[in-house]
PDB file as gemmi writes it, atoms N, CA and C in Angstrom:
CRYST1    1.000    1.000    1.000  90.00  90.00  90.00 P 1                      
ATOM      1  N   MET A   1       0.821  -1.196   0.000  1.00  0.00           N  
ATOM      2  CA  MET A   1       0.000   0.000   0.000  1.00  0.00           C  
ATOM      3  C   MET A   1       0.867   1.263   0.000  1.00  0.00           C  
ATOM      4  N   LYS A   2       1.937   1.260   0.761  1.00  0.00           N  
ATOM      5  CA  LYS A   2       2.794   2.438   0.828  1.00  0.00           C  
ATOM      6  C   LYS A   2       3.487   2.699  -0.498  1.00  0.00           C  
ATOM      7  N   LEU A   3       3.893   1.658  -1.193  1.00  0.00           N  
ATOM      8  CA  LEU A   3       4.556   1.826  -2.482  1.00  0.00           C  
ATOM      9  C   LEU A   3       3.613   2.514  -3.468  1.00  0.00           C  
ATOM     10  N   ARG A   4       2.356   2.166  -3.426  1.00  0.00           N  
ATOM     11  CA  ARG A   4       1.374   2.785  -4.314  1.00  0.00           C  
ATOM     12  C   ARG A   4       1.260   4.283  -4.030  1.00  0.00           C  
ATOM     13  N   HIS A   5       1.298   4.653  -2.777  1.00  0.00           N  
ATOM     14  CA  HIS A   5       1.238   6.063  -2.396  1.00  0.00           C  
ATOM     15  C   HIS A   5       2.488   6.818  -2.878  1.00  0.00           C  
ATOM     16  N   ILE A   6       3.625   6.186  -2.766  1.00  0.00           N  
ATOM     17  CA  ILE A   6       4.872   6.798  -3.213  1.00  0.00           C  
ATOM     18  C   ILE A   6       4.838   6.999  -4.729  1.00  0.00           C  
ATOM     19  N   LEU A   7       4.396   5.986  -5.445  1.00  0.00           N  
ATOM     20  CA  LEU A   7       4.314   6.092  -6.901  1.00  0.00           C  
ATOM     21  C   LEU A   7       3.320   7.163  -7.327  1.00  0.00           C  
ATOM     22  N   LEU A   8       2.220   7.264  -6.628  1.00  0.00           N  
ATOM     23  CA  LEU A   8       1.228   8.292  -6.936  1.00  0.00           C  
ATOM     24  C   LEU A   8       1.814   9.680  -6.696  1.00  0.00           C  
ATOM     25  N   ALA A   9       2.522   9.849  -5.599  1.00  0.00           N  
ATOM     26  CA  ALA A   9       3.147  11.142  -5.301  1.00  0.00           C  
ATOM     27  C   ALA A   9       4.178  11.512  -6.369  1.00  0.00           C  
ATOM     28  N   LEU A  10       4.961  10.549  -6.802  1.00  0.00           N  
ATOM     29  CA  LEU A  10       5.944  10.804  -7.856  1.00  0.00           C  
ATOM     30  C   LEU A  10       5.263  11.179  -9.172  1.00  0.00           C  
ATOM     31  N   ALA A  11       4.195  10.483  -9.491  1.00  0.00           N  
ATOM     32  CA  ALA A  11       3.472  10.778 -10.732  1.00  0.00           C  
ATOM     33  C   ALA A  11       2.889  12.183 -10.714  1.00  0.00           C  
ATOM     34  N   LEU A  12       2.445  12.613  -9.564  1.00  0.00           N  
ATOM     35  CA  LEU A  12       1.885  13.956  -9.450  1.00  0.00           C  
ATOM     36  C   LEU A  12       2.969  15.033  -9.460  1.00  0.00           C  
ATOM     37  N   ALA A  13       4.152  14.698  -8.989  1.00  0.00           N  
ATOM     38  CA  ALA A  13       5.238  15.674  -8.899  1.00  0.00           C  
ATOM     39  C   ALA A  13       5.995  15.844 -10.216  1.00  0.00           C  
ATOM     40  N   LEU A  14       6.022  14.839 -11.053  1.00  0.00           N  
ATOM     41  CA  LEU A  14       6.815  14.903 -12.285  1.00  0.00           C  
ATOM     42  C   LEU A  14       6.439  16.053 -13.208  1.00  0.00           C  
ATOM     43  N   PRO A  15       5.163  16.339 -13.453  1.00  0.00           N  
ATOM     44  CA  PRO A  15       4.863  17.483 -14.325  1.00  0.00           C  
ATOM     45  C   PRO A  15       5.395  18.801 -13.776  1.00  0.00           C  
ATOM     46  N   ALA A  16       5.355  18.986 -12.475  1.00  0.00           N  
ATOM     47  CA  ALA A  16       5.871  20.220 -11.868  1.00  0.00           C  
ATOM     48  C   ALA A  16       7.378  20.320 -12.059  1.00  0.00           C  
ATOM     49  N   VAL A  17       8.068  19.204 -11.936  1.00  0.00           N  
ATOM     50  CA  VAL A  17       9.514  19.197 -12.126  1.00  0.00           C  
ATOM     51  C   VAL A  17       9.845  19.505 -13.585  1.00  0.00           C  
ATOM     52  N   ALA A  18       9.108  18.931 -14.511  1.00  0.00           N  
ATOM     53  CA  ALA A  18       9.337  19.193 -15.930  1.00  0.00           C  
ATOM     54  C   ALA A  18       9.071  20.659 -16.249  1.00  0.00           C  
ATOM     55  N   GLN A  19       8.018  21.190 -15.674  1.00  0.00           N  
ATOM     56  CA  GLN A  19       7.667  22.594 -15.892  1.00  0.00           C  
ATOM     57  C   GLN A  19       8.773  23.496 -15.341  1.00  0.00           C  
ATOM     58  N   ALA A  20       9.309  23.153 -14.184  1.00  0.00           N  
ATOM     59  CA  ALA A  20      10.352  23.955 -13.556  1.00  0.00           C  
ATOM     60  C   ALA A  20      11.586  24.032 -14.437  1.00  0.00           C  
ATOM     61  N   GLY A  21      11.892  22.936 -15.118  1.00  0.00           N  
ATOM     62  CA  GLY A  21      13.056  22.917 -15.990  1.00  0.00           C  
ATOM     63  C   GLY A  21      12.871  23.732 -17.254  1.00  0.00           C  
ATOM     64  N   ASN A  22      11.633  24.007 -17.611  1.00  0.00           N  
ATOM     65  CA  ASN A  22      11.355  24.745 -18.833  1.00  0.00           C  
ATOM     66  C   ASN A  22      11.509  26.252 -18.652  1.00  0.00           C  
ATOM     67  N   CYS A  23      11.311  26.753 -17.462  1.00  0.00           N  
ATOM     68  CA  CYS A  23      11.376  28.199 -17.211  1.00  0.00           C  
ATOM     69  C   CYS A  23      12.716  28.799 -17.639  1.00  0.00           C  
ATOM     70  N   PRO A  24      13.855  28.242 -17.223  1.00  0.00           N  
ATOM     71  CA  PRO A  24      15.129  28.826 -17.631  1.00  0.00           C  
ATOM     72  C   PRO A  24      15.308  28.839 -19.153  1.00  0.00           C  
ATOM     73  N   ASN A  25      14.829  27.803 -19.830  1.00  0.00           N  
ATOM     74  CA  ASN A  25      14.922  27.773 -21.291  1.00  0.00           C  
ATOM     75  C   ASN A  25      14.105  28.897 -21.903  1.00  0.00           C  
ATOM     76  N   MET A  26      12.929  29.124 -21.358  1.00  0.00           N  
ATOM     77  CA  MET A  26      12.066  30.184 -21.876  1.00  0.00           C  
ATOM     78  C   MET A  26      12.664  31.560 -21.586  1.00  0.00           C  
ATOM     79  N   MET A  27      13.258  31.734 -20.402  1.00  0.00           N  
ATOM     80  CA  MET A  27      13.911  33.003 -20.083  1.00  0.00           C  
ATOM     81  C   MET A  27      15.046  33.268 -21.074  1.00  0.00           C  
ATOM     82  N   ALA A  28      15.817  32.229 -21.375  1.00  0.00           N  
ATOM     83  CA  ALA A  28      16.913  32.370 -22.333  1.00  0.00           C  
ATOM     84  C   ALA A  28      16.377  32.723 -23.722  1.00  0.00           C  
ATOM     85  N   GLU A  29      15.239  32.148 -24.087  1.00  0.00           N  
ATOM     86  CA  GLU A  29      14.633  32.444 -25.387  1.00  0.00           C  
ATOM     87  C   GLU A  29      14.185  33.909 -25.461  1.00  0.00           C  
ATOM     88  N   VAL A  30      13.591  34.413 -24.369  1.00  0.00           N  
ATOM     89  CA  VAL A  30      13.194  35.825 -24.323  1.00  0.00           C  
ATOM     90  C   VAL A  30      14.440  36.703 -24.413  1.00  0.00           C  
ATOM     91  N   ASP A  31      15.471  36.359 -23.659  1.00  0.00           N  
ATOM     92  CA  ASP A  31      16.711  37.139 -23.669  1.00  0.00           C  
ATOM     93  C   ASP A  31      17.327  37.176 -25.066  1.00  0.00           C  
ATOM     94  N   ALA A  32      17.336  36.043 -25.747  1.00  0.00           N  
ATOM     95  CA  ALA A  32      17.901  35.981 -27.093  1.00  0.00           C  
ATOM     96  C   ALA A  32      17.097  36.855 -28.059  1.00  0.00           C  
ATOM     97  N   ALA A  33      15.785  36.820 -27.920  1.00  0.00           N  
ATOM     98  CA  ALA A  33      14.933  37.642 -28.779  1.00  0.00           C  
ATOM     99  C   ALA A  33      15.157  39.126 -28.504  1.00  0.00           C  
ATOM    100  N   LEU A  34      15.321  39.482 -27.241  1.00  0.00           N  
ATOM    101  CA  LEU A  34      15.579  40.881 -26.903  1.00  0.00           C  
ATOM    102  C   LEU A  34      16.944  41.339 -27.417  1.00  0.00           C  
ATOM    103  N   ALA A  35      17.905  40.421 -27.444  1.00  0.00           N  
ATOM    104  CA  ALA A  35      19.248  40.749 -27.921  1.00  0.00           C  
ATOM    105  C   ALA A  35      19.249  41.079 -29.414  1.00  0.00           C  
ATOM    106  N   GLU A  36      18.216  40.637 -30.120  1.00  0.00           N  
ATOM    107  CA  GLU A  36      18.094  40.922 -31.556  1.00  0.00           C  
ATOM    108  C   GLU A  36      17.560  42.339 -31.810  1.00  0.00           C  
ATOM    109  N   ASN A  37      17.315  43.091 -30.737  1.00  0.00           N  
ATOM    110  CA  ASN A  37      16.770  44.446 -30.828  1.00  0.00           C  
ATOM    111  C   ASN A  37      15.528  44.526 -31.718  1.00  0.00           C  
ATOM    112  N   PRO A  38      14.472  43.817 -31.303  1.00  0.00           N  
ATOM    113  CA  PRO A  38      13.261  43.800 -32.121  1.00  0.00           C  
ATOM    114  C   PRO A  38      12.639  45.192 -32.220  1.00  0.00           C  
ATOM    115  N   LYS A  39      11.999  45.434 -33.318  1.00  0.00           N  
ATOM    116  CA  LYS A  39      11.327  46.720 -33.550  1.00  0.00           C  
ATOM    117  C   LYS A  39       9.931  46.653 -32.936  1.00  0.00           C  
ATOM    118  N   LEU A  40       9.842  47.036 -31.683  1.00  0.00           N  
ATOM    119  CA  LEU A  40       8.571  47.037 -30.966  1.00  0.00           C  
ATOM    120  C   LEU A  40       8.291  48.439 -30.453  1.00  0.00           C  
ATOM    121  N   GLU A  41       7.019  48.727 -30.301  1.00  0.00           N  
ATOM    122  CA  GLU A  41       6.668  50.002 -29.688  1.00  0.00           C  
ATOM    123  C   GLU A  41       7.161  50.004 -28.244  1.00  0.00           C  
ATOM    124  N   GLU A  42       7.420  51.188 -27.736  1.00  0.00           N  
ATOM    125  CA  GLU A  42       8.011  51.330 -26.396  1.00  0.00           C  
ATOM    126  C   GLU A  42       7.179  50.635 -25.318  1.00  0.00           C  
ATOM    127  N   ASP A  43       5.860  50.785 -25.369  1.00  0.00           N  
ATOM    128  CA  ASP A  43       5.016  50.174 -24.349  1.00  0.00           C  
ATOM    129  C   ASP A  43       5.017  48.652 -24.447  1.00  0.00           C  
ATOM    130  N   VAL A  44       5.126  48.120 -25.658  1.00  0.00           N  
ATOM    131  CA  VAL A  44       5.188  46.667 -25.840  1.00  0.00           C  
ATOM    132  C   VAL A  44       6.519  46.145 -25.315  1.00  0.00           C  
ATOM    133  N   MET A  45       7.601  46.858 -25.607  1.00  0.00           N  
ATOM    134  CA  MET A  45       8.922  46.454 -25.119  1.00  0.00           C  
ATOM    135  C   MET A  45       8.951  46.458 -23.595  1.00  0.00           C  
ATOM    136  N   LYS A  46       8.353  47.471 -23.001  1.00  0.00           N  
ATOM    137  CA  LYS A  46       8.294  47.552 -21.538  1.00  0.00           C  
ATOM    138  C   LYS A  46       7.520  46.362 -20.973  1.00  0.00           C  
ATOM    139  N   GLU A  47       6.417  45.999 -21.622  1.00  0.00           N  
ATOM    140  CA  GLU A  47       5.616  44.856 -21.173  1.00  0.00           C  
ATOM    141  C   GLU A  47       6.408  43.557 -21.282  1.00  0.00           C  
ATOM    142  N   VAL A  48       7.149  43.385 -22.364  1.00  0.00           N  
ATOM    143  CA  VAL A  48       7.970  42.180 -22.536  1.00  0.00           C  
ATOM    144  C   VAL A  48       8.992  42.078 -21.407  1.00  0.00           C  
ATOM    145  N   LYS A  49       9.663  43.172 -21.115  1.00  0.00           N  
ATOM    146  CA  LYS A  49      10.679  43.157 -20.054  1.00  0.00           C  
ATOM    147  C   LYS A  49      10.060  42.903 -18.683  1.00  0.00           C  
ATOM    148  N   THR A  50       8.875  43.465 -18.455  1.00  0.00           N  
ATOM    149  CA  THR A  50       8.169  43.229 -17.191  1.00  0.00           C  
ATOM    150  C   THR A  50       7.779  41.763 -17.063  1.00  0.00           C  
ATOM    151  N   LEU A  51       7.255  41.184 -18.138  1.00  0.00           N  
ATOM    152  CA  LEU A  51       6.874  39.767 -18.126  1.00  0.00           C  
ATOM    153  C   LEU A  51       8.095  38.874 -17.923  1.00  0.00           C  
ATOM    154  N   ARG A  52       9.216  39.237 -18.510  1.00  0.00           N  
ATOM    155  CA  ARG A  52      10.456  38.458 -18.343  1.00  0.00           C  
ATOM    156  C   ARG A  52      10.897  38.458 -16.883  1.00  0.00           C  
ATOM    157  N   GLU A  53      10.872  39.634 -16.268  1.00  0.00           N  
ATOM    158  CA  GLU A  53      11.251  39.742 -14.853  1.00  0.00           C  
ATOM    159  C   GLU A  53      10.271  38.978 -13.970  1.00  0.00           C  
ATOM    160  N   GLU A  54       8.992  39.103 -14.278  1.00  0.00           N  
ATOM    161  CA  GLU A  54       7.966  38.398 -13.511  1.00  0.00           C  
ATOM    162  C   GLU A  54       8.153  36.887 -13.637  1.00  0.00           C  
ATOM    163  N   GLY A  55       8.461  36.426 -14.836  1.00  0.00           N  
ATOM    164  CA  GLY A  55       8.685  34.994 -15.047  1.00  0.00           C  
ATOM    165  C   GLY A  55       9.836  34.466 -14.214  1.00  0.00           C  
ATOM    166  N   GLU A  56      10.908  35.226 -14.145  1.00  0.00           N  
ATOM    167  CA  GLU A  56      12.061  34.808 -13.342  1.00  0.00           C  
ATOM    168  C   GLU A  56      11.720  34.794 -11.854  1.00  0.00           C  
ATOM    169  N   LYS A  57      10.997  35.808 -11.406  1.00  0.00           N  
ATOM    170  CA  LYS A  57      10.603  35.897  -9.996  1.00  0.00           C  
ATOM    171  C   LYS A  57       9.691  34.728  -9.626  1.00  0.00           C  
ATOM    172  N   LEU A  58       8.714  34.459 -10.466  1.00  0.00           N  
ATOM    173  CA  LEU A  58       7.785  33.356 -10.195  1.00  0.00           C  
ATOM    174  C   LEU A  58       8.511  32.016 -10.199  1.00  0.00           C  
ATOM    175  N   HIS A  59       9.457  31.847 -11.103  1.00  0.00           N  
ATOM    176  CA  HIS A  59      10.254  30.621 -11.144  1.00  0.00           C  
ATOM    177  C   HIS A  59      11.008  30.445  -9.829  1.00  0.00           C  
ATOM    178  N   ALA A  60      11.636  31.507  -9.363  1.00  0.00           N  
ATOM    179  CA  ALA A  60      12.402  31.454  -8.107  1.00  0.00           C  
ATOM    180  C   ALA A  60      11.503  31.131  -6.920  1.00  0.00           C  
ATOM    181  N   GLU A  61      10.250  31.550  -6.992  1.00  0.00           N  
ATOM    182  CA  GLU A  61       9.281  31.284  -5.921  1.00  0.00           C  
ATOM    183  C   GLU A  61       8.663  29.887  -6.039  1.00  0.00           C  
ATOM    184  N   GLY A  62       9.016  29.160  -7.092  1.00  0.00           N  
ATOM    185  CA  GLY A  62       8.472  27.818  -7.287  1.00  0.00           C  
ATOM    186  C   GLY A  62       7.101  27.800  -7.947  1.00  0.00           C  
ATOM    187  N   LYS A  63       6.682  28.932  -8.476  1.00  0.00           N  
ATOM    188  CA  LYS A  63       5.373  29.039  -9.145  1.00  0.00           C  
ATOM    189  C   LYS A  63       5.586  28.875 -10.649  1.00  0.00           C  
ATOM    190  N   HIS A  64       5.920  27.656 -11.041  1.00  0.00           N  
ATOM    191  CA  HIS A  64       6.366  27.405 -12.403  1.00  0.00           C  
ATOM    192  C   HIS A  64       5.259  27.554 -13.448  1.00  0.00           C  
ATOM    193  N   ASP A  65       4.042  27.177 -13.116  1.00  0.00           N  
ATOM    194  CA  ASP A  65       2.946  27.348 -14.072  1.00  0.00           C  
ATOM    195  C   ASP A  65       2.752  28.824 -14.394  1.00  0.00           C  
ATOM    196  N   LYS A  66       2.766  29.651 -13.370  1.00  0.00           N  
ATOM    197  CA  LYS A  66       2.604  31.098 -13.567  1.00  0.00           C  
ATOM    198  C   LYS A  66       3.809  31.682 -14.298  1.00  0.00           C  
ATOM    199  N   SER A  67       4.993  31.158 -14.004  1.00  0.00           N  
ATOM    200  CA  SER A  67       6.199  31.618 -14.685  1.00  0.00           C  
ATOM    201  C   SER A  67       6.112  31.329 -16.178  1.00  0.00           C  
ATOM    202  N   VAL A  68       5.692  30.128 -16.512  1.00  0.00           N  
ATOM    203  CA  VAL A  68       5.556  29.747 -17.921  1.00  0.00           C  
ATOM    204  C   VAL A  68       4.513  30.625 -18.605  1.00  0.00           C  
ATOM    205  N   GLU A  69       3.427  30.947 -17.911  1.00  0.00           N  
ATOM    206  CA  GLU A  69       2.405  31.826 -18.489  1.00  0.00           C  
ATOM    207  C   GLU A  69       2.989  33.204 -18.824  1.00  0.00           C  
ATOM    208  N   ALA A  70       3.725  33.780 -17.890  1.00  0.00           N  
ATOM    209  CA  ALA A  70       4.311  35.104 -18.105  1.00  0.00           C  
ATOM    210  C   ALA A  70       5.330  35.067 -19.245  1.00  0.00           C  
ATOM    211  N   LEU A  71       6.175  34.059 -19.246  1.00  0.00           N  
ATOM    212  CA  LEU A  71       7.202  33.961 -20.278  1.00  0.00           C  
ATOM    213  C   LEU A  71       6.597  33.670 -21.649  1.00  0.00           C  
ATOM    214  N   THR A  72       5.540  32.886 -21.681  1.00  0.00           N  
ATOM    215  CA  THR A  72       4.839  32.629 -22.940  1.00  0.00           C  
ATOM    216  C   THR A  72       4.265  33.927 -23.497  1.00  0.00           C  
ATOM    217  N   GLN A  73       3.671  34.732 -22.635  1.00  0.00           N  
ATOM    218  CA  GLN A  73       3.118  36.011 -23.070  1.00  0.00           C  
ATOM    219  C   GLN A  73       4.219  36.913 -23.627  1.00  0.00           C  
ATOM    220  N   ALA A  74       5.371  36.920 -22.969  1.00  0.00           N  
ATOM    221  CA  ALA A  74       6.504  37.716 -23.466  1.00  0.00           C  
ATOM    222  C   ALA A  74       6.923  37.240 -24.849  1.00  0.00           C  
ATOM    223  N   LEU A  75       7.018  35.947 -25.031  1.00  0.00           N  
ATOM    224  CA  LEU A  75       7.411  35.403 -26.325  1.00  0.00           C  
ATOM    225  C   LEU A  75       6.372  35.700 -27.408  1.00  0.00           C  
ATOM    226  N   LEU A  76       5.117  35.678 -27.028  1.00  0.00           N  
ATOM    227  CA  LEU A  76       4.050  36.024 -27.986  1.00  0.00           C  
ATOM    228  C   LEU A  76       4.201  37.476 -28.440  1.00  0.00           C  
ATOM    229  N   LEU A  77       4.461  38.361 -27.493  1.00  0.00           N  
ATOM    230  CA  LEU A  77       4.640  39.770 -27.841  1.00  0.00           C  
ATOM    231  C   LEU A  77       5.866  39.978 -28.737  1.00  0.00           C  
ATOM    232  N   LEU A  78       6.855  39.133 -28.556  1.00  0.00           N  
ATOM    233  CA  LEU A  78       8.071  39.219 -29.361  1.00  0.00           C  
ATOM    234  C   LEU A  78       7.914  38.524 -30.728  1.00  0.00           C  
ATOM    235  N   GLY A  79       6.771  37.866 -30.917  1.00  0.00           N  
ATOM    236  CA  GLY A  79       6.529  37.161 -32.182  1.00  0.00           C  
ATOM    237  C   GLY A  79       7.307  35.866 -32.301  1.00  0.00           C  
ATOM    238  N   LYS A  80       7.651  35.271 -31.164  1.00  0.00           N  
ATOM    239  CA  LYS A  80       8.444  34.044 -31.160  1.00  0.00           C  
ATOM    240  C   LYS A  80       7.612  32.791 -30.888  1.00  0.00           C  
ATOM    241  N   MET A  81       6.303  32.961 -30.819  1.00  0.00           N  
ATOM    242  CA  MET A  81       5.414  31.801 -30.610  1.00  0.00           C  
ATOM    243  C   MET A  81       4.240  31.922 -31.536  1.00  0.00           C  
TER     244      MET A  81                                                      
END                                                                             
Protein backbone atom coordinates (compact mmCIF):
# COMPACT_ATOMS: atom_id res chain seq x y z
CA MET A 1 0.00 0.00 0.00
CA LYS A 2 2.79 2.44 0.83
CA LEU A 3 4.56 1.83 -2.48
CA ARG A 4 1.37 2.79 -4.31
CA HIS A 5 1.24 6.06 -2.40
CA ILE A 6 4.87 6.80 -3.21
CA LEU A 7 4.31 6.09 -6.90
CA LEU A 8 1.23 8.29 -6.94
CA ALA A 9 3.15 11.14 -5.30
CA LEU A 10 5.94 10.80 -7.86
CA ALA A 11 3.47 10.78 -10.73
CA LEU A 12 1.88 13.96 -9.45
CA ALA A 13 5.24 15.67 -8.90
CA LEU A 14 6.81 14.90 -12.28
CA PRO A 15 4.86 17.48 -14.32
CA ALA A 16 5.87 20.22 -11.87
CA VAL A 17 9.51 19.20 -12.13
CA ALA A 18 9.34 19.19 -15.93
CA GLN A 19 7.67 22.59 -15.89
CA ALA A 20 10.35 23.95 -13.56
CA GLY A 21 13.06 22.92 -15.99
CA ASN A 22 11.35 24.74 -18.83
CA CYS A 23 11.38 28.20 -17.21
CA PRO A 24 15.13 28.83 -17.63
CA ASN A 25 14.92 27.77 -21.29
CA MET A 26 12.07 30.18 -21.88
CA MET A 27 13.91 33.00 -20.08
CA ALA A 28 16.91 32.37 -22.33
CA GLU A 29 14.63 32.44 -25.39
CA VAL A 30 13.19 35.83 -24.32
CA ASP A 31 16.71 37.14 -23.67
CA ALA A 32 17.90 35.98 -27.09
CA ALA A 33 14.93 37.64 -28.78
CA LEU A 34 15.58 40.88 -26.90
CA ALA A 35 19.25 40.75 -27.92
CA GLU A 36 18.09 40.92 -31.56
CA ASN A 37 16.77 44.45 -30.83
CA PRO A 38 13.26 43.80 -32.12
CA LYS A 39 11.33 46.72 -33.55
CA LEU A 40 8.57 47.04 -30.97
CA GLU A 41 6.67 50.00 -29.69
CA GLU A 42 8.01 51.33 -26.40
CA ASP A 43 5.02 50.17 -24.35
CA VAL A 44 5.19 46.67 -25.84
CA MET A 45 8.92 46.45 -25.12
CA LYS A 46 8.29 47.55 -21.54
CA GLU A 47 5.62 44.86 -21.17
CA VAL A 48 7.97 42.18 -22.54
CA LYS A 49 10.68 43.16 -20.05
CA THR A 50 8.17 43.23 -17.19
CA LEU A 51 6.87 39.77 -18.13
CA ARG A 52 10.46 38.46 -18.34
CA GLU A 53 11.25 39.74 -14.85
CA GLU A 54 7.97 38.40 -13.51
CA GLY A 55 8.68 34.99 -15.05
CA GLU A 56 12.06 34.81 -13.34
CA LYS A 57 10.60 35.90 -10.00
CA LEU A 58 7.79 33.36 -10.19
CA HIS A 59 10.25 30.62 -11.14
CA ALA A 60 12.40 31.45 -8.11
CA GLU A 61 9.28 31.28 -5.92
CA GLY A 62 8.47 27.82 -7.29
CA LYS A 63 5.37 29.04 -9.14
CA HIS A 64 6.37 27.40 -12.40
CA ASP A 65 2.95 27.35 -14.07
CA LYS A 66 2.60 31.10 -13.57
CA SER A 67 6.20 31.62 -14.68
CA VAL A 68 5.56 29.75 -17.92
CA GLU A 69 2.40 31.83 -18.49
CA ALA A 70 4.31 35.10 -18.11
CA LEU A 71 7.20 33.96 -20.28
CA THR A 72 4.84 32.63 -22.94
CA GLN A 73 3.12 36.01 -23.07
CA ALA A 74 6.50 37.72 -23.47
CA LEU A 75 7.41 35.40 -26.33
CA LEU A 76 4.05 36.02 -27.99
CA LEU A 77 4.64 39.77 -27.84
CA LEU A 78 8.07 39.22 -29.36
CA GLY A 79 6.53 37.16 -32.18
CA LYS A 80 8.44 34.04 -31.16
CA MET A 81 5.41 31.80 -30.61
